[in-house]
C-alpha positions, 0 to 999 in steps of 0.5 A: 851640218847646216844647222843640225847637230851631227855625230860623225863616226871615224876610224883615223885621226885624218878622218876626225880632222876632216869631219870636224873641219866640215862641221861635225858637232861630235866626232867618235873614233869607233876604234877607241870606243863603242859608238852606241855608248858614245851616241848615248852619252852625247844625247844624254841617253835620248838617242838620235832622230836619224842614223844614216848608214852606208856600211851595212852588215851588223851595223844596221842592228847596232845603229837601231840602238842609237836611235831615239823612240820613233827614230829613223835608220836610213840604209844606203850602202852595204860595204860590210854586207847585207845582213838581215835586220832584226827589228825585235832587238830594239825595245822601242819604235823605229823606222827602217828606210832603204834607198835604191838609186834605180827607184829614185832615177825614175821619179819626176823628182829626179830633174829638180833634185839634180839641178839642186845638187849641181847648184849646191856644188856650185855655191858650196854646201856640197863638197867636191869628190874626194878623188876622181879616177878614170874608169879604166882605173876602177880597180885602183879606186876600189883599192883606195876605198878599201885602204881608207885613203880617200876622204869623201866620195870616189868618182869614176869618170868614163 
């Protein structure tokens, strides 16, 4: 986690081993315990500065309760759906930030960010894709993702 203390949420022992091997400071199996309670315990009830949520759905509201005052909830996916966020369910100040690749692709920062990402792939800080599927096998890739059979990202190649 490049000098940051991180808390990784997982659902399987395979996931737990994977995130521990790549540097997670703490690993929480969400099927064994409530992740908000676990985050609060790990942080001595202070909460975290950042939550990165690629799941969406009801976890958006839940994640806000894991944040420290003035913490940031970064939402970049919604595999569990697009549920409305209720900012008044949290008893302290938090920031909600969303990410839309279409907006980023149109900025002058994109070429430099792409070059940095490719350099990181070449030098090691970023991991390769978990699995690469031909575009014609997109349905197989989706089934693998739904079944939780791939650790890391899935790539579809034309």
